[in-house]
KOLLUMGU-787235 format. One record per residue (C-alpha): residue in one letter; x, y, z. Coordinates in pm, whole numbers, plus 32768, in hexadecimal, padded with zeros to 4 digits. Last residue first. Layout:
<nodes>
aXYZ
...
</nodes>
This chain:
<nodes>
f8198808E8CEF
d82057FC38BC3
r836480078B44
r83F37FBD89ED
y85597FEE8981
r85D37FBE881C
l873B7F9E87B0
g87CC7FBE8654
f882F7F358504
e87C17FB883B0
s87FB7F41824C
a877E801A812E
d860B802F80D4
n85DC81758018
s859880A97EE0
l85F5812E7D8A
i851881C17C7A
q85C981857B2D
l853B82897A42
i8599821878E5
y85ED831577D7
d858183957683
g845B82AA7646
t83B682E97797
n8425819D782E
l83AD817A7993
r8455809C7A97
a83D180527BF4
n843680077D5A
d85937F987CF6
y86767ED97DE2
r879A7EFD7ED0
e87C67DDA7FC3
d888C7E5280F0
f88CD7CF5817E
v88197D4D82C4
n86E37DD5821E
r86737E33837C
g873B7DD484B0
y86C27DE38614
l874F7DC88773
s86377DD8886F
v85FC7E4F89D2
t84B77DFA8A7F
w84067E858BB0
d82CF7E348C79
e82E67CBC8C4D
s83377C988DC2
a84367B8E8D64
a84D07C858C71
v84B47C428AFB
y86047C3E8A46
s85CC7C5B88CF
i86867BE88797
d85EC7C658650
f86557C0C84EF
n86017C888392
v86607BEF8242
l86037C6980E6
e86217BAD7F9D
r85E07C607E56
s85907C017CF0
d860C7CE97BE0
l85277DEE7B45
l84EC7DD479CC
t84B87F2D7931
q85C57F1D7828
r84EE7F9F7707
g85AD7ECC760F
a85437D8C76BE
d83D97DD27661
s83107D4B778A
t82237E72778A
p812B7EE37896
e82277F9F796F
g83217F4B7A81
y83367DDD7A26
m836E7CD37B2E
e84827BFF7BC7
d84197B277CED
r83E07BAC7E4D
f847E7AF27F6F
s84637B3780E5
y852B7AA38205
d84CF7AF5836B
v85AC7A86848C
r85337A6C85F1
a85C57A6A874E
k85237A8288A4
i85EF7A6989E4
t85147A4C8B19
a85327AC28C83
g84C879E48DA1
s862079ED8E42
a8667788A8DCD
l864A79008C65
p8539789E8B6E
y85AA78798A01
e84B178D688F2
f84EE78928780
m844A79178644
p847D78A284DA
s83EC798583CD
i83F379158261
s836879E78143
a82FA79B67FDC
t82847A6A7EA3
l828F79DC7D42
d820B7A647BF8
p825E7BCA7C59
t81667CDC7BFC
l81E97E3F7BD7
p81467E627A81
a80597D5E79EB
v80DA7D0D7891
p80727D92773C
k80717CC775F4
v80747DC474DA
g7FB77DA8738E
d7EC27EBA73EE
k7E807E10753E
e7EC47C9F757B
d7E077C1876A4
v7EBE7C1977F1
d7F117AD1789F
v7F8D7AD47A05
d8016799A7AA9
m804279BA7C1E
y80F578F97D31
g80E879487EA3
l81A478AE7FC5
s819E790D8132
t8266788A8256
h8254788283D0
v833177AE84AF
k830F777F8624
f83F97719873E
n83C6773388B6
d82A8764288FB
t833D756587ED
l831475468672
t81F076388661
l819A765284EE
t80D3777B846E
g802577AD8322
e800E784F81CF
f7FEB77D98067
e7F7478967F35
v7F2378157DD8
g7EFA78BF7C89
r7E2879537B77
s7E127AB07AE9
t7D517AF879A9
q7D697C4F7907
e7CA07D107803
v7D4A7E5577A5
v7D1F7FD17798
l7E64808F7759
n7E2281D87809
v7EFA82FD779F
t801783B97846
n80CB84C77781
f81F785087858
g82DD862F789C
g8225876F783E
v8299877276D5
a825785FD76AE
t831784B776DC
t824C837776F3
s818082E1780D
v809C81AE781E
q7F9981887936
y7EEA8037792B
p7D6E80437927
l7C9E7F09796E
d7B6D7EF9788C
e7B197D967901
f7BCA7CCA7A0D
e7BAD7B517A3F
t7C2C7AB57B82
n7C8579467BB5
f7CD978CF7D13
v7D6D77B37DE0
a7D8B77EE7F57
v7E467727805F
s7E47777981D3
m7F0876CA82E4
s7F1676768453
f8007758184F6
n804575428667
d7EFE74AE86E1
t7ECD740E858E
v7E37747E8441
e7DBF75C284DC
g7CFC768183D5
k7CED76E3826A
v7C8976548119
g7C37772E7FEE
l7B85774A7EA2
e7B6778907DE2
y7ABA79217CB2
n7AF37A997C8E
v7A2D7B857BB1
a7ABD7CDD7B68
t7A257E177AD4
i7AAC7F637A59
n7996804879DE
e79F380F9789B
t7B1D81DF786C
a7B0D8358788F
v7B4584497771
f7C5085537751
c7CD284AF760F
s7BC485477531
r7C85868A7513
s7D8785F0742C
t7E9786F073EC
f7E4987BF751F
m7DD7869775EB
c7F1885D075BF
y7FAB866276FB
p7EAD859977C1
r7F7B854F78FB
a7EB2846579DC
p7DAD83FF78DC
f7C4983F47969
q7BDB82C17A27
g7AA881E17A23
s7A05816C7B64
q7A8B80397C15
y79C77EFF7C5B
g7A007DAF7CFD
n794F7C5D7CF6
q79977B337DCE
i793879C97D91
s798C78ED7EB9
g79E0778C7F24
y7A3B77218082
v7ACE75FE8142
n7B07762182BA
i7BD275298385
g7B57751384ED
s7B7E73998507
d7A047375850A
f7A00741283B0
t799F757C8371
y78F475CB8227
n7903771C817D
a782477B08071
s784D78F37FB3
l779879E57ED0
d78007B487E7E
f77637C627DBA
s77A67DB77D25
v769D7E837C6D
e77327FA27BA6
d770381117B5C
w77D0820B7A9A
k77C3837E7A53
d78A58464798B
s793285C17985
a7A2A868278B5
f7AC987D878AC
q7BF8885377E9
p7CC3897C7857
k7DA58A42776D
t7F048AA877BD
a7FE48B8E76FB
d81608B9276FD
t81708AE875AB
p81E98995753A
g8216893673CA
d816C89A3728C
e805E8898729A
g801588EC7402
d809E88667549
i7FE48942763E
w8063894777A4
i7F5888AF787D
d7E0888F17924
a7D4A87AD795A
s7BED87A879ED
a7B2686937A8D
e79C2864F7AFE
k798884ED7B78
e784684387BD0
d781D82E27C6D
k76ED82077CB5
t771E80C57D75
y76287FA77DB0
r76A57E987E99
l762F7D317EB7
g768B7C1C7FA6
g76947AAA7FE1
s76D079B380F7
v76C3783D812F
r77227781826C
l7743760A8298
a77C2755C83D2
d76C175AC84DF
s75BA75A383D0
v7533768882C1
d75C677AD837E
y756278D982A9
g762E7A0E825A
v75A27B4881BA
n76607C6D8123
i75B27DB280CB
f76227EEB8018
v75BD804C7FB0
a76B681327F07
k7703829B7EB3
s784483257E21
t7896848F7DD3
t79E084F07D38
e7A63864D7CF2
q7B9C866D7C1F
d7CA387717BDC
l7DDF874B7B0D
a7ED188657AC4
l8005880C79F9
l811C88D4795A
t80AD8A1C79F8
p81698B3A7958
g82988BE279F1
e82E68C4A7B54
n82018C887C7B
f81DE8B197CCD
f83578AF87CC5
a83808BCB7DFC
g83138ABD7EF2
d84728A427F3B
t85788B1C7E95
s85B68B787D2B
g870D8B8B7C89
a87218A4C7BBE
t85BD8A647B44
g849389807B6F
p837B89707A6E
m822889647B1B
q814D88387B66
y7FFD88357C16
n7F22871C7C9A
s7DC287497D1F
g7CBD86A77DFA
e7B5386AD7E65
e7AC2856E7EF3
e796285067F55
f78EF83BB7FE4
w7796833D8045
y773E81E180C4
l75F88139812B
g75E87FF681EB
s75AA7E888222
v764F7D6F82E5
f757E7C38831A
d75547B0483F2
a747F79D383AB
d742478B68496
g7300797E8520
l73177ADE8498
f74517B75852B
g74E57CD1851B
n758A7DEF8469
i75187F4883FE
q76378018837A
f766681878324
e77A581F78277
v780283648246
s793183E7818E
t79DF85348157
q7B1E85658091
d7C18867A8054
a7D3F86467F6A
e7E8386FC7F24
g7FA586E87E34
l80CC87C77DE8
e81D8877C7CE7
p833387EE7C87
f837A878D7B1E
q84DD87B57A9C
d8512874B7933
i86248822789A
t86E088FD7991
y88398859798F
v88D587C27AC9
t886986697A57
g8759856B7AA9
d869A85AF7967
d855085777A1A
d858F86677B39
l847485DA7C09
g835886587CDF
a82EC866E7E4A
k8202873E7F1F
y80E586987FD9
e7F8686CE8054
s7E84860D8119
s7D278648819D
r7C30856B8255
s7AC6858082C9
s7A168454835E
v78C283D983CD
v7896826A8431
v7738820084A1
k76E180AE8534
s759780038577
a752E7ED3863F
f74227DC78637
d73E97C7486DA
d74327C94884E
n739E7DF38857
w73DC7F4787BB
n75577F2787D8
w75DD807D8777
d773B80C286F8
a77A282258698
t78EB827285EB
l796683D785C0
s7A90842A84E7
i7B92853E84CA
g7CB3855183D9
s7E0685E38396
a7F1485BD8292
e805B866C8244
n816E860F8157
t82AE86BC80EC
v83BB86777FE9
t84FE87397FC0
t85FF87227EA9
v851387807D8F
d851588F97DAE
r868B89057DFC
s86CC88D97C8B
g8825886F7C14
t87CF86FF7C0C
a88ED86067C22
n885C85137D23
d891E84117DE8
y888C82B57E1A
p88F1824D7CB9
d8A6182867D10
a8B1682F27BD3
t8A22840F7BA6
t897584AF7A78
d8A3D85577962
a8AF78411791A
n89AA838578AA
r89C884707783
l891885B17726
p8921867075DD
g894087EB75DA
n894388DB76FF
e882C89B97680
f8762888E760E
t86E688A774AA
g858988E57423
g84A88848731D
f83E9876F7414
r852D86D77497
g8697872C74D1
g87F686BB752C
t881B85837456
y885384A07583
y874785497656
a864F852C7537
g86A183BD74EE
t86968369737B
p880B83267353
v881382447487
e8897829475E3
d87508268769F
i87A4832777DD
l8782825D791E
v870C83507A29
q873B82D27B8B
y865882EA7CBA
p867983207E30
r854583B77ED9
l855685327F01
g85CA85A98054
g84FE85E2818C
e83B386568214
g829F85D782F3
d816C865183AD
n806E85578430
k7F17859084C4
d7E0784C6856C
a7CB48506860B
t7BC783FE8690
l7A6F84168731
v79DE82CB87A6
l787082C18810
s77D2819C88C8
f767D81038905
d75FF7FB38981
d76D97F798AB3
s767880D28B2F
p76FB82378B40
a781D81D58A5C
y78F5830189FB
r7A3A82AF894D
v7B4A83AF8902
s7C5B836A8801
l7D92843D87CB
r7E95840186B9
g7FEA849E868B
y810184BE8590
l824C8573855F
e832485118438
k8489850B83BB
t85158477827D
e865A847881B6
g864383CC8064
v873F84AD7FB5
d87D5859E80B3
y870F86BB814A
e871988378151
a87D688518009
d88EC8955802D
p89EB888E7F62
v88FD886A7E3A
n89D287CC7D28
i8A2A86887DE1
f88D386527E76
e8948853B7F5C
g88F083CF7F9D
i884282E18090
g87A783DA817C
d878983DD82F3
r865D835783B2
a855883FE848C
n84218398854E
y836784638655
g824183EC871E
a80E3840B87A7
n7FD383128807
l7EBA837988ED
n7DA282AC8983
f7C5E831B8A21
a7B5182A48B10
l79F9831E8B81
e78CF82618C10
p796E81C98D48
t7A2583158D71
i7B78838A8CF3
e7BF182358C7F
r7D4E824B8BF1
n7E1A81CE8ACB
l7F6B82698A77
f805A8210895B
i81AF82B28932
d829E82A7880C
a8408830587D9
k84DA82CC86A3
k86358334863A
r86E082758521
g881C832684AB
r8874822783A0
t88C8813E84BE
g87E5811885E6
a871281AF86F7
e85BA81478771
v84E681B5889A
n8392812388EC
l82C0818D8A16
k817C80E38A76
t808481608B77
v7F4A80948BB6
a7E2780B98CA9
v7D197FC28C3E
e7BBA80598C27
d7BAB806E8AAB
p7C15814A8987
q7C3280948838
k7D79801087AA
t7D8880498633
i7CFE7F6C851E
i7DA27F7E83C7
n7CE57ECC82AD
i7D9E7E998167
a7CB97E498043
g7CC77D797F06
g7D147D907D94
i7BC37E177D23
s7BAC7EEB7E60
n7B7F80427DC2
r7A08804F7DFD
g79597F9E7F18
y79E77EFF8051
l78C27E1A80A5
t784D7DBA7F48
g797B7E117E71
q7A837D477F27
p7B457CC27DFB
g7C647BD57E58
r7D4E7BD37F81
l7CE87C6180D2
v7E0F7CDE81A1
e7DAE7D12830D
i7E7D7DE583FB
r7E3F7DCF8571
e7E3E7E9586B5
i7F197FAA862E
n7F9980CB86FF
n80F980D1866B
l80BD808C84FC
n810981E2846D
w803682488341
n80FE8303823A
q7FC883C681C8
g808184A380D0
v803983D07F9E
q7F2A82D37FF8
r7DF483837F76
g7C8A83187FA7
l7CCA828B8101
y7B8681D68159
v7B1581F382C2
g7AA880AD836A
d7BA980BF8480
v7CB7810F837F
y7C6580908222
v7D4A806080F6
s7CB380057FA5
v7D777F497E9B
g7D337FAD7D30
p7D9D81137D74
d7CF482327CBC
t7D8283127BAC
t7D0984737B5F
i7DAD84FD7C9B
l7F0E84A07C33
h7FBE837F7CE2
d800782947BC3
q8039811E7BA3
l7F3A80C07CAD
g7EF87F537CF9
i7E897E097C60
g7F6B7CDF7C16
r7EF17BFB7D2B
i7F087D137E2A
f7FD57E487DD5
p7FFD7F437EF1
n807980A57EA9
a812281497FD3
s819182B27FAD
s824C835E80C7
t83A4837D8022
h8323844A7EFD
g83CE84307DAB
a8294849C7CF5
s81EB835B7D6B
f82F182487D85
g829B815F7EA2
t825B7FEB7E80
v818D7EEF7F3F
n81817D8F7EAB
l807D7C957F1F
n80627B3E7E7D
p80A17A927FCB
v80BF7B7C80F7
f82137BB3819E
k82CA7CC880E4
g81957D9B80A5
v816B7DDD8218
d82BC7E90820B
t823C7F868107
l81077FBD81DF
d81D9804D82F8
t82BA7FEB841D
v82D07E7083FB
g84227DFA8479
q838C7CB184EE
a83BB7D0B865B
a83177E5A8614
l81DA7DB48590
a81C07CCC86BE
e80C27D818798
g7FF27DEB866C
n7F827C8E8609
f7F9F7C5D8493
a7E877BBB83CC
s7E937B1B8273
i7D527ADA81B1
a7CDD7A008092
i7B627A0080A7
p7A597927814B
v7A9A79A582B0
e7A7B788483A6
y7BF2784783D9
i7C2279B58439
v7B3779998562
q7A197A83851C
s79A57BDB8592
r78C27C658482
k79167D78838A
t79837C61829A
a7AF47CA182E4
t7AAF7CC98458
v7BC17BE284D9
t7BF67B008606
i7D4A7A588621
a7D5978E28650
e7E8878B28730
i7F32776686EC
n7FD6769487FE
s7E9B75C68834
n7E6074E58961
n7D13759289AD
d7DC476E189BA
e7F3C770C89C5
e7FA0787989B5
a800878F78863
a814779B7881B
d81177ADB8731
q80D37AFC85BC
a7F7D7A66859B
f7F1D79B4845A
a808F798E8423
h8133794982D3
g814577E68258
s81AA768882C3
l825775478267
a839C75E782E2
l847B74EB8234
s83C5751380E8
i83D0768D810C
s85447687814F
a858375A58025
g84BC768A7F45
l858277B97FBA
l86CC770A7F81
s865B76AA7E24
m85F178147DF5
k874A788F7E52
s87ED778E7D6E
i871277FD7C4E
q876479697C90
s88D8791E7C8E
i88B778627B47
t8808798D7AAA
h869279877A7E
t86117980791A
n85777AC2789C
k84017AE278C1
m83097A5E77C3
</nodes>
């Protein structure tokens, strides 16, 4: 049971409830202004969540869709921002202190750790290509056609690692329309951003588009003991680009070749070390594992007065970098009116440098610079089509990933890059993953109103892993390392079954059973292996079964809504639990059975032709079975999520338009790790964030100037909290208030 809300929190939530009751609506199905069509003020966005083009109301799953043209107006610049406006979605970032990480949690399922031996529970796809790793990708949302957030297990069509849900990012494809768009943004906290998008037809068969940009923002604190640090705490800058070329020699065949790259660097994410000042705490007593600290006991006074400053004395951990690149080829071939095929081939690589100074002081005690890299290759082949009143999507899938993570002890005098030539390796993880799958999903129109669909997917996974770490033997630590090797195989059949009925009014009612699968995982930091060698063993298959009922559609010409009620049962779900060890953490898998149940509400209310309100509301109750006499909790999972977004348009006599919107987002308090023990102090406070955007759109509609504010009340909040036993790592948000101007020009 969570701690009781304070009086101020209760009053805030009462205000929130009143606002939702007044709005009588939920978050947008489509995020931009809709043109009137057949006396309706609601735009029904088309999605491809089921790998078919369908109007969002017809898809028998809980889904939120964001139209790319309005993402900037809502203050959405990355996946973290998307997580502020979708019910029961929380996106956090804390991996090794990196500023580019984005870890989505949907309905209580996500990724607690970033190391190569752990897999996410929410899959992220870009144009059909699965992103195996999310640290270092830092995907910019500037050439986006649409973002779809699918809630609940998606194991049949999206495969492994989607037991919580999937996020589908669809970019703008090359076509014959000549487009040039320029965006320039400048604001407080040193915001500098420029982005250009080009789309051109070269010949009737050949077209391309190009998106390129630069984005930078100043830091939020200082490295008080490293005056020559290249960046401040939380500072970011990044270059990115994406080129797509489409060749379509006929209406029935097309090839799209896409290449993308991003290169970013900056300062370590803000975090605070809270030393456990109790007689048994190692930092408090000044030693552990039979040894003493050179500088004696530590106190919280040895860290920083301002939690957004950093007191490390090691330059090694002040800078973070990320780089990712990829190339993909998509071929679409319509054989005839009834059958078509699609092939998506992709190769991607990513790498990052990050790491934390765990003690958070100037002393050289627990400093762990880290490098990570991953290379992946994937191929998906689909055959899709129609057989009478039935339609089907089928295919074969192959995925291979090779990745590694390395940690070395940082020193006060070393410079960037040099630490990997100094001292013993504290952690060296390598893993190769191969996944193969075959799937089919069939839909059948029983009548004009009733549609049923079902699918099966067979997946076979294999992992080979090695861990090379600093030995913690019976007589204490040594400078030797000794690798351990392990491998395992898994296979699983995933399924889904759904039915949806459309009434004459257009309201759609659906019911579904969805199954998800994730292969087992090796421990992230198996420091226990040298005293208990059996600990470097993978978990069993992770499975999820979701039962869901929903109603969605246009209730009236000016009101659309979606309601979903769900119950999801997870088996063999691993939570990552960390305690202090010689090399920093010993992270083990706590395997649990979990049941998540809840309700989600979204919709759009058009009060007048010029005034709309969007809101979202999600409530979850998560029950985790008792494990070894302890009652765990789902980490980083708020009970309540909500948002309200009123939008107003005011036409001027000149033909120009003033557009204004405010976006309010609420995330309830949640635990940073799988324990609710009050003594571990890992409860994260609730947070309320407010953005606004006021835009002047010229009468010609070819240029817009906007005044924006993000996190306008400067809400400071925690992204995560981890209690190692000796100290608490309080990972802080990099989300301070920002105000600025944005200019957009279409040529």
